[in-house]
TIFIBA-600784 format. One record per residue (C-alpha): residue number from 1; x, z, y; residue in three letters. Coordinates in steps of 0.2 Angstrom, whole numbers, m for minus. Example, Ala and Ser with C-alpha at 12.3 -4.5 7.8 and 13.67 -1.06 7.14 Angstrom:
residues 2
r i->1, xx->62, zz->39, yy->m22, aa->ala
r i->2, xx->68, zz->36, yy->m5, aa->ser
This chain:
residues 351
r i->1, xx->m100, zz->m114, yy->m81, aa->met
r i->2, xx->m104, zz->m98, yy->m71, aa->thr
r i->3, xx->m96, zz->m81, yy->m75, aa->arg
r i->4, xx->m105, zz->m67, yy->m67, aa->asn
r i->5, xx->m91, zz->m54, yy->m64, aa->val
r i->6, xx->m90, zz->m44, yy->m49, aa->ser
r i->7, xx->m75, zz->m47, yy->m39, aa->ser
r i->8, xx->m74, zz->m30, yy->m31, aa->arg
r i->9, xx->m61, zz->m18, yy->m37, aa->ile
r i->10, xx->m66, zz->0, yy->m37, aa->arg
r i->11, xx->m49, zz->10, yy->m41, aa->pro
r i->12, xx->m48, zz->24, yy->m52, aa->arg
r i->13, xx->m30, zz->26, yy->m55, aa->phe
r i->14, xx->m26, zz->38, yy->m40, aa->trp
r i->15, xx->m10, zz->51, yy->m39, aa->pro
r i->16, xx->m16, zz->69, yy->m42, aa->ala
r i->17, xx->m18, zz->79, yy->m26, aa->pro
r i->18, xx->m2, zz->87, yy->m20, aa->ile
r i->19, xx->0, zz->106, yy->m22, aa->thr
r i->20, xx->8, zz->116, yy->m9, aa->val
r i->21, xx->16, zz->132, yy->m15, aa->val
r i->22, xx->23, zz->145, yy->m2, aa->ala
r i->23, xx->38, zz->155, yy->m9, aa->ala
r i->24, xx->38, zz->170, yy->3, aa->thr
r i->25, xx->53, zz->179, yy->m4, aa->leu
r i->26, xx->65, zz->166, yy->0, aa->ser
r i->27, xx->57, zz->159, yy->14, aa->gly
r i->28, xx->56, zz->141, yy->8, aa->thr
r i->29, xx->43, zz->130, yy->4, aa->ile
r i->30, xx->41, zz->121, yy->m12, aa->leu
r i->31, xx->31, zz->106, yy->m14, aa->leu
r i->32, xx->25, zz->103, yy->m31, aa->ala
r i->33, xx->18, zz->86, yy->m33, aa->thr
r i->34, xx->8, zz->81, yy->m47, aa->ala
r i->35, xx->12, zz->62, yy->m49, aa->thr
r i->36, xx->1, zz->49, yy->m54, aa->ser
r i->37, xx->11, zz->45, yy->m71, aa->ala
r i->38, xx->1, zz->58, yy->m81, aa->ser
r i->39, xx->m16, zz->54, yy->m74, aa->ala
r i->40, xx->m12, zz->35, yy->m77, aa->gln
r i->41, xx->m4, zz->37, yy->m94, aa->asp
r i->42, xx->m21, zz->47, yy->m100, aa->ala
r i->43, xx->m31, zz->32, yy->m95, aa->asp
r i->44, xx->m21, zz->17, yy->m99, aa->ile
r i->45, xx->m25, zz->8, yy->m116, aa->pro
r i->46, xx->m10, zz->5, yy->m126, aa->arg
r i->47, xx->m3, zz->m7, yy->m139, aa->thr
r i->48, xx->4, zz->0, yy->m157, aa->ala
r i->49, xx->20, zz->m2, yy->m148, aa->tyr
r i->50, xx->16, zz->10, yy->m134, aa->gly
r i->51, xx->14, zz->m4, yy->m121, aa->gln
r i->52, xx->m1, zz->m5, yy->m110, aa->pro
r i->53, xx->m13, zz->m15, yy->m117, aa->asp
r i->54, xx->m17, zz->m30, yy->m106, aa->phe
r i->55, xx->m25, zz->m40, yy->m120, aa->gln
r i->56, xx->m41, zz->m50, yy->m116, aa->gly
r i->57, xx->m49, zz->m62, yy->m105, aa->phe
r i->58, xx->m48, zz->m62, yy->m85, aa->tyr
r i->59, xx->m56, zz->m72, yy->m71, aa->thr
r i->60, xx->m46, zz->m73, yy->m55, aa->phe
r i->61, xx->m58, zz->m81, yy->m44, aa->arg
r i->62, xx->m61, zz->m76, yy->m26, aa->thr
r i->63, xx->m66, zz->m83, yy->m10, aa->ile
r i->64, xx->m52, zz->m76, yy->m2, aa->thr
r i->65, xx->m40, zz->m90, yy->2, aa->pro
r i->66, xx->m21, zz->m91, yy->m2, aa->leu
r i->67, xx->m17, zz->m95, yy->16, aa->asn
r i->68, xx->m26, zz->m85, yy->30, aa->arg
r i->69, xx->m37, zz->m96, yy->40, aa->pro
r i->70, xx->m32, zz->m103, yy->56, aa->val
r i->71, xx->m46, zz->m95, yy->65, aa->glu
r i->72, xx->m42, zz->m79, yy->58, aa->leu
r i->73, xx->m22, zz->m79, yy->63, aa->ala
r i->74, xx->m22, zz->m62, yy->72, aa->asp
r i->75, xx->m33, zz->m53, yy->59, aa->lys
r i->76, xx->m26, zz->m46, yy->44, aa->glu
r i->77, xx->m41, zz->m37, yy->37, aa->val
r i->78, xx->m59, zz->m39, yy->40, aa->leu
r i->79, xx->m72, zz->m25, yy->44, aa->thr
r i->80, xx->m86, zz->m23, yy->29, aa->pro
r i->81, xx->m97, zz->m33, yy->42, aa->glu
r i->82, xx->m84, zz->m46, yy->45, aa->glu
r i->83, xx->m82, zz->m49, yy->27, aa->ala
r i->84, xx->m100, zz->m51, yy->24, aa->glu
r i->85, xx->m103, zz->m63, yy->37, aa->glu
r i->86, xx->m88, zz->m73, yy->32, aa->trp
r i->87, xx->m92, zz->m74, yy->15, aa->glu
r i->88, xx->m110, zz->m80, yy->19, aa->ala
r i->89, xx->m100, zz->m93, yy->31, aa->phe
r i->90, xx->m89, zz->m100, yy->18, aa->glu
r i->91, xx->m101, zz->m100, yy->3, aa->asn
r i->92, xx->m112, zz->m111, yy->15, aa->arg
r i->93, xx->m97, zz->m122, yy->21, aa->arg
r i->94, xx->m90, zz->m125, yy->3, aa->gln
r i->95, xx->m107, zz->m128, yy->m5, aa->asn
r i->96, xx->m105, zz->m147, yy->m11, aa->arg
r i->97, xx->m124, zz->m148, yy->m13, aa->asp
r i->98, xx->m127, zz->m146, yy->7, aa->leu
r i->99, xx->m112, zz->m159, yy->10, aa->ile
r i->100, xx->m119, zz->m176, yy->16, aa->val
r i->101, xx->m110, zz->m188, yy->6, aa->asp
r i->102, xx->m110, zz->m201, yy->21, aa->ser
r i->103, xx->m102, zz->m187, yy->33, aa->val
r i->104, xx->m90, zz->m178, yy->22, aa->gly
r i->105, xx->m84, zz->m160, yy->22, aa->gly
r i->106, xx->m75, zz->m145, yy->16, aa->ala
r i->107, xx->m59, zz->m156, yy->15, aa->gly
r i->108, xx->m69, zz->m171, yy->7, aa->tyr
r i->109, xx->m69, zz->m188, yy->18, aa->pro
r i->110, xx->m85, zz->m197, yy->18, aa->pro
r i->111, xx->m90, zz->m207, yy->0, aa->gly
r i->112, xx->m79, zz->m195, yy->m11, aa->val
r i->113, xx->m89, zz->m179, yy->m14, aa->ile
r i->114, xx->m83, zz->m176, yy->m32, aa->ser
r i->115, xx->m94, zz->m164, yy->m41, aa->tyr
r i->116, xx->m111, zz->m156, yy->m36, aa->asn
r i->117, xx->m110, zz->m136, yy->m33, aa->glu
r i->118, xx->m115, zz->m133, yy->m52, aa->phe
r i->119, xx->m98, zz->m137, yy->m58, aa->trp
r i->120, xx->m89, zz->m124, yy->m46, aa->tyr
r i->121, xx->m84, zz->m107, yy->m49, aa->glu
r i->122, xx->m74, zz->m102, yy->m35, aa->arg
r i->123, xx->m80, zz->m85, yy->m33, aa->gly
r i->124, xx->m92, zz->m79, yy->m18, aa->asn
r i->125, xx->m83, zz->m63, yy->m13, aa->glu
r i->126, xx->m67, zz->m58, yy->m4, aa->thr
r i->127, xx->m56, zz->m46, yy->m13, aa->ile
r i->128, xx->m59, zz->m27, yy->m11, aa->glu
r i->129, xx->m45, zz->m25, yy->2, aa->ser
r i->130, xx->m55, zz->m38, yy->13, aa->arg
r i->131, xx->m37, zz->m45, yy->18, aa->arg
r i->132, xx->m39, zz->m62, yy->26, aa->thr
r i->133, xx->m27, zz->m70, yy->13, aa->ser
r i->134, xx->m20, zz->m67, yy->m4, aa->leu
r i->135, xx->m3, zz->m69, yy->4, aa->ile
r i->136, xx->4, zz->m54, yy->12, aa->tyr
r i->137, xx->21, zz->m58, yy->16, aa->asp
r i->138, xx->25, zz->m66, yy->27, aa->pro
r i->139, xx->14, zz->m54, yy->37, aa->pro
r i->140, xx->5, zz->m69, yy->46, aa->asn
r i->141, xx->m2, zz->m73, yy->28, aa->gly
r i->142, xx->4, zz->m91, yy->26, aa->arg
r i->143, xx->15, zz->m100, yy->16, aa->ile
r i->144, xx->32, zz->m103, yy->27, aa->pro
r i->145, xx->35, zz->m121, yy->32, aa->glu
r i->146, xx->45, zz->m132, yy->21, aa->leu
r i->147, xx->63, zz->m133, yy->27, aa->asn
r i->148, xx->72, zz->m149, yy->29, aa->ala
r i->149, xx->75, zz->m151, yy->9, aa->ala
r i->150, xx->58, zz->m147, yy->5, aa->gly
r i->151, xx->51, zz->m160, yy->17, aa->lys
r i->152, xx->63, zz->m173, yy->12, aa->ala
r i->153, xx->59, zz->m170, yy->m8, aa->arg
r i->154, xx->39, zz->m169, yy->m3, aa->arg
r i->155, xx->41, zz->m186, yy->7, aa->ala
r i->156, xx->50, zz->m195, yy->m7, aa->glu
r i->157, xx->36, zz->m187, yy->m18, aa->tyr
r i->158, xx->22, zz->m193, yy->m8, aa->ser
r i->159, xx->30, zz->m211, yy->m8, aa->glu
r i->160, xx->32, zz->m210, yy->m26, aa->met
r i->161, xx->12, zz->m206, yy->m28, aa->ile
r i->162, xx->8, zz->m219, yy->m15, aa->phe
r i->163, xx->16, zz->m233, yy->m25, aa->asn
r i->164, xx->9, zz->m226, yy->m40, aa->ser
r i->165, xx->20, zz->m240, yy->m50, aa->ala
r i->166, xx->15, zz->m232, yy->m68, aa->gly
r i->167, xx->8, zz->m217, yy->m76, aa->pro
r i->168, xx->24, zz->m207, yy->m72, aa->glu
r i->169, xx->22, zz->m211, yy->m53, aa->gly
r i->170, xx->5, zz->m200, yy->m53, aa->arg
r i->171, xx->4, zz->m181, yy->m53, aa->thr
r i->172, xx->5, zz->m169, yy->m67, aa->thr
r i->173, xx->m13, zz->m165, yy->m64, aa->val
r i->174, xx->m18, zz->m183, yy->m65, aa->asp
r i->175, xx->m8, zz->m183, yy->m82, aa->arg
r i->176, xx->m15, zz->m167, yy->m89, aa->cys
r i->177, xx->1, zz->m160, yy->m90, aa->leu
r i->178, xx->m1, zz->m144, yy->m78, aa->thr
r i->179, xx->m16, zz->m139, yy->m69, aa->gly
r i->180, xx->m20, zz->m133, yy->m51, aa->phe
r i->181, xx->m22, zz->m115, yy->m54, aa->val
r i->182, xx->m13, zz->m111, yy->m71, aa->gly
r i->183, xx->4, zz->m108, yy->m64, aa->gly
r i->184, xx->16, zz->m100, yy->m62, aa->pro
r i->185, xx->12, zz->m93, yy->m50, aa->pro
r i->186, xx->m7, zz->m92, yy->m54, aa->met
r i->187, xx->m18, zz->m96, yy->m38, aa->ile
r i->188, xx->m37, zz->m96, yy->m38, aa->pro
r i->189, xx->m45, zz->m113, yy->m36, aa->gly
r i->190, xx->m61, zz->m122, yy->m36, aa->ser
r i->191, xx->m66, zz->m118, yy->m55, aa->tyr
r i->192, xx->m57, zz->m113, yy->m71, aa->asn
r i->193, xx->m49, zz->m99, yy->m64, aa->asn
r i->194, xx->m49, zz->m90, yy->m80, aa->asn
r i->195, xx->m35, zz->m84, yy->m93, aa->met
r i->196, xx->m32, zz->m74, yy->m109, aa->gln
r i->197, xx->m17, zz->m62, yy->m112, aa->leu
r i->198, xx->m11, zz->m59, yy->m130, aa->val
r i->199, xx->3, zz->m48, yy->m134, aa->gln
r i->200, xx->15, zz->m44, yy->m148, aa->thr
r i->201, xx->30, zz->m33, yy->m148, aa->lys
r i->202, xx->42, zz->m46, yy->m142, aa->asn
r i->203, xx->32, zz->m58, yy->m133, aa->his
r i->204, xx->16, zz->m59, yy->m121, aa->val
r i->205, xx->6, zz->m76, yy->m120, aa->met
r i->206, xx->m4, zz->m82, yy->m106, aa->ile
r i->207, xx->m17, zz->m95, yy->m110, aa->leu
r i->208, xx->m24, zz->m103, yy->m93, aa->asn
r i->209, xx->m41, zz->m112, yy->m95, aa->glu
r i->210, xx->m35, zz->m125, yy->m83, aa->met
r i->211, xx->m26, zz->m139, yy->m94, aa->val
r i->212, xx->m27, zz->m127, yy->m108, aa->his
r i->213, xx->m9, zz->m121, yy->m104, aa->ser
r i->214, xx->m1, zz->m108, yy->m116, aa->ala
r i->215, xx->14, zz->m99, yy->m108, aa->arg
r i->216, xx->25, zz->m90, yy->m120, aa->ile
r i->217, xx->34, zz->m75, yy->m112, aa->ile
r i->218, xx->49, zz->m67, yy->m121, aa->lys
r i->219, xx->52, zz->m49, yy->m118, aa->leu
r i->220, xx->68, zz->m40, yy->m115, aa->glu
r i->221, xx->77, zz->m56, yy->m117, aa->ser
r i->222, xx->88, zz->m68, yy->m106, aa->glu
r i->223, xx->85, zz->m85, yy->m98, aa->his
r i->224, xx->94, zz->m99, yy->m109, aa->thr
r i->225, xx->91, zz->m114, yy->m99, aa->gly
r i->226, xx->93, zz->m124, yy->m115, aa->lys
r i->227, xx->77, zz->m133, yy->m111, aa->gln
r i->228, xx->68, zz->m136, yy->m94, aa->ala
r i->229, xx->50, zz->m134, yy->m95, aa->lys
r i->230, xx->34, zz->m140, yy->m85, aa->trp
r i->231, xx->28, zz->m122, yy->m82, aa->glu
r i->232, xx->47, zz->m116, yy->m82, aa->gly
r i->233, xx->56, zz->m103, yy->m92, aa->glu
r i->234, xx->47, zz->m86, yy->m93, aa->ser
r i->235, xx->55, zz->m70, yy->m98, aa->val
r i->236, xx->47, zz->m52, yy->m96, aa->gly
r i->237, xx->53, zz->m34, yy->m96, aa->arg
r i->238, xx->42, zz->m18, yy->m94, aa->trp
r i->239, xx->47, zz->m7, yy->m79, aa->glu
r i->240, xx->37, zz->9, yy->m84, aa->asp
r i->241, xx->20, zz->2, yy->m86, aa->asp
r i->242, xx->22, zz->m13, yy->m76, aa->glu
r i->243, xx->25, zz->m30, yy->m85, aa->leu
r i->244, xx->38, zz->m40, yy->m73, aa->val
r i->245, xx->39, zz->m59, yy->m77, aa->val
r i->246, xx->53, zz->m70, yy->m70, aa->thr
r i->247, xx->51, zz->m88, yy->m73, aa->thr
r i->248, xx->64, zz->m102, yy->m69, aa->lys
r i->249, xx->71, zz->m118, yy->m76, aa->asn
r i->250, xx->58, zz->m130, yy->m72, aa->phe
r i->251, xx->57, zz->m146, yy->m77, aa->tyr
r i->252, xx->51, zz->m156, yy->m63, aa->his
r i->253, xx->58, zz->m155, yy->m45, aa->asp
r i->254, xx->39, zz->m156, yy->m38, aa->tyr
r i->255, xx->25, zz->m143, yy->m39, aa->asn
r i->256, xx->8, zz->m138, yy->m34, aa->leu
r i->257, xx->15, zz->m128, yy->m19, aa->arg
r i->258, xx->30, zz->m139, yy->m16, aa->gly
r i->259, xx->42, zz->m130, yy->m26, aa->met
r i->260, xx->58, zz->m137, yy->m32, aa->ser
r i->261, xx->66, zz->m136, yy->m50, aa->asp
r i->262, xx->77, zz->m122, yy->m44, aa->gln
r i->263, xx->62, zz->m111, yy->m40, aa->ala
r i->264, xx->62, zz->m93, yy->m46, aa->val
r i->265, xx->46, zz->m85, yy->m48, aa->ile
r i->266, xx->43, zz->m65, yy->m50, aa->thr
r i->267, xx->26, zz->m60, yy->m56, aa->glu
r i->268, xx->20, zz->m42, yy->m59, aa->arg
r i->269, xx->5, zz->m36, yy->m69, aa->phe
r i->270, xx->m2, zz->m18, yy->m69, aa->arg
r i->271, xx->m18, zz->m9, yy->m71, aa->tyr
r i->272, xx->m27, zz->m3, yy->m56, aa->ile
r i->273, xx->m44, zz->1, yy->m64, aa->asp
r i->274, xx->m53, zz->1, yy->m80, aa->glu
r i->275, xx->m55, zz->m19, yy->m85, aa->gly
r i->276, xx->m44, zz->m23, yy->m69, aa->val
r i->277, xx->m25, zz->m30, yy->m68, aa->leu
r i->278, xx->m17, zz->m30, yy->m51, aa->glu
r i->279, xx->m7, zz->m48, yy->m51, aa->tyr
r i->280, xx->8, zz->m48, yy->m38, aa->asp
r i->281, xx->19, zz->m62, yy->m37, aa->phe
r i->282, xx->33, zz->m69, yy->m26, aa->thr
r i->283, xx->41, zz->m87, yy->m25, aa->val
r i->284, xx->60, zz->m88, yy->m20, aa->asn
r i->285, xx->65, zz->m107, yy->m19, aa->asp
r i->286, xx->80, zz->m110, yy->m5, aa->pro
r i->287, xx->76, zz->m129, yy->m8, aa->leu
r i->288, xx->59, zz->m128, yy->m1, aa->ser
r i->289, xx->59, zz->m112, yy->10, aa->trp
r i->290, xx->71, zz->m102, yy->20, aa->asp
r i->291, xx->62, zz->m86, yy->14, aa->gln
r i->292, xx->52, zz->m80, yy->0, aa->ser
r i->293, xx->32, zz->m78, yy->0, aa->trp
r i->294, xx->22, zz->m66, yy->m9, aa->ser
r i->295, xx->4, zz->m65, yy->m13, aa->ala
r i->296, xx->m7, zz->m53, yy->m24, aa->arg
r i->297, xx->m25, zz->m53, yy->m31, aa->leu
r i->298, xx->m34, zz->m44, yy->m45, aa->pro
r i->299, xx->m37, zz->m51, yy->m62, aa->leu
r i->300, xx->m54, zz->m44, yy->m68, aa->arg
r i->301, xx->m59, zz->m43, yy->m86, aa->arg
r i->302, xx->m72, zz->m56, yy->m92, aa->ser
r i->303, xx->m84, zz->m55, yy->m105, aa->pro
r i->304, xx->m82, zz->m74, yy->m108, aa->asp
r i->305, xx->m69, zz->m83, yy->m118, aa->pro
r i->306, xx->m57, zz->m96, yy->m112, aa->val
r i->307, xx->m64, zz->m114, yy->m115, aa->tyr
r i->308, xx->m55, zz->m129, yy->m119, aa->glu
r i->309, xx->m52, zz->m139, yy->m102, aa->tyr
r i->310, xx->m51, zz->m157, yy->m113, aa->ala
r i->311, xx->m39, zz->m164, yy->m101, aa->cys
r i->312, xx->m26, zz->m175, yy->m112, aa->his
r i->313, xx->m11, zz->m185, yy->m106, aa->glu
r i->314, xx->m16, zz->m203, yy->m107, aa->gly
r i->315, xx->m35, zz->m201, yy->m103, aa->asn
r i->316, xx->m46, zz->m215, yy->m97, aa->his
r i->317, xx->m46, zz->m208, yy->m80, aa->gly
r i->318, xx->m28, zz->m211, yy->m77, aa->leu
r i->319, xx->m30, zz->m229, yy->m82, aa->ile
r i->320, xx->m45, zz->m230, yy->m70, aa->gly
r i->321, xx->m33, zz->m224, yy->m56, aa->ile
r i->322, xx->m19, zz->m236, yy->m60, aa->leu
r i->323, xx->m31, zz->m250, yy->m61, aa->ala
r i->324, xx->m39, zz->m246, yy->m45, aa->gly
r i->325, xx->m23, zz->m246, yy->m36, aa->trp
r i->326, xx->m18, zz->m263, yy->m42, aa->arg
r i->327, xx->m35, zz->m270, yy->m36, aa->arg
r i->328, xx->m32, zz->m263, yy->m19, aa->tyr
r i->329, xx->m16, zz->m271, yy->m20, aa->glu
r i->330, xx->m23, zz->m288, yy->m24, aa->ser
r i->331, xx->m34, zz->m286, yy->m9, aa->met
r i->332, xx->m21, zz->m283, yy->3, aa->gly
r i->333, xx->m25, zz->m264, yy->6, aa->met
r i->334, xx->m15, zz->m248, yy->4, aa->asn
r i->335, xx->m20, zz->m238, yy->m13, aa->gly
r i->336, xx->m32, zz->m227, yy->m2, aa->asp
r i->337, xx->m42, zz->m241, yy->2, aa->gly
r i->338, xx->m36, zz->m244, yy->20, aa->thr
r i->339, xx->m30, zz->m261, yy->26, aa->pro
r i->340, xx->m10, zz->m263, yy->24, aa->lys
r i->341, xx->m9, zz->m268, yy->42, aa->ala
r i->342, xx->m13, zz->m251, yy->48, aa->asp
r i->343, xx->3, zz->m245, yy->43, aa->gly
r i->344, xx->m4, zz->m228, yy->37, aa->met
r i->345, xx->6, zz->m230, yy->20, aa->gly
r i->346, xx->2, zz->m212, yy->15, aa->lys
r i->347, xx->m11, zz->m205, yy->3, aa->val
r i->348, xx->m17, zz->m187, yy->1, aa->ala
r i->349, xx->m12, zz->m180, yy->m17, aa->thr
r i->350, xx->m18, zz->m167, yy->m29, aa->asp
r i->351, xx->m2, zz->m158, yy->m29, aa->glu
């Protein structure tokens, strides 16, 4: 499903000019700064409760990657000409219709090209700042390397996926419990980069199209920790006109980006233009990384609603995955189709 919404941000909420007033009698110079608050307040739509009204449908697709590509390691921002050239290169490289099945490409090994290009809506432009990654901290634009605890947990998880003894041994994506892009944090992927925001006086609801997950965020409350959740327990607060959401108490100790159940995610939403929100998030997880990492991307208002993802736990696809695994085992092969004698014993996972 294609949504033709431009990914370019055209900032409109800017501070008013600074006025310099010379006080000649006292010999001092007074700087009268007209802050951006009054200008922004006049333009930001508000709910009946006085809060910025973020409600609506949004898309966060973009061709800008989360991690800075290795070939751009020393380049934080592209020039307009470089951005145009890079967009053309990436759109061509990722086009599934141009991948030869017997050769593979764009991360796919030969023979496993999943869908044709019709099904993808990854976005085709960089973000307006032309940064080479959504991650801005660390400065190298990449997720830090997992620490010892994170690597050990990841290895255990990979072994569980490889064995695939039953449904519980597959990924939460295979089981239709959580999605690739739904979050928190929300990170653009190949498709279903769409969400809906609903507000009441005491709650905010984020409905992600990917795996149709609805996250209920309590406002001006505290984390109870009474019940761990697949997507964590989210509590929000308003800092002036910025919505700050803190999420912790995750149910599982493995996650899309390798996070543990002790991860704490801080998300920030604010208006930066008409119909455009800035989404900023920081991940803190000492059981995975020795430092936090942060990313920023736009949420652009979409004219289309969020559609049902129609992925349900216990789906026939999961049965097929497990049946295929058992078939390979009976043939003396690893679950990825390689001979057991080769000693590989590992498979790539979706999470």
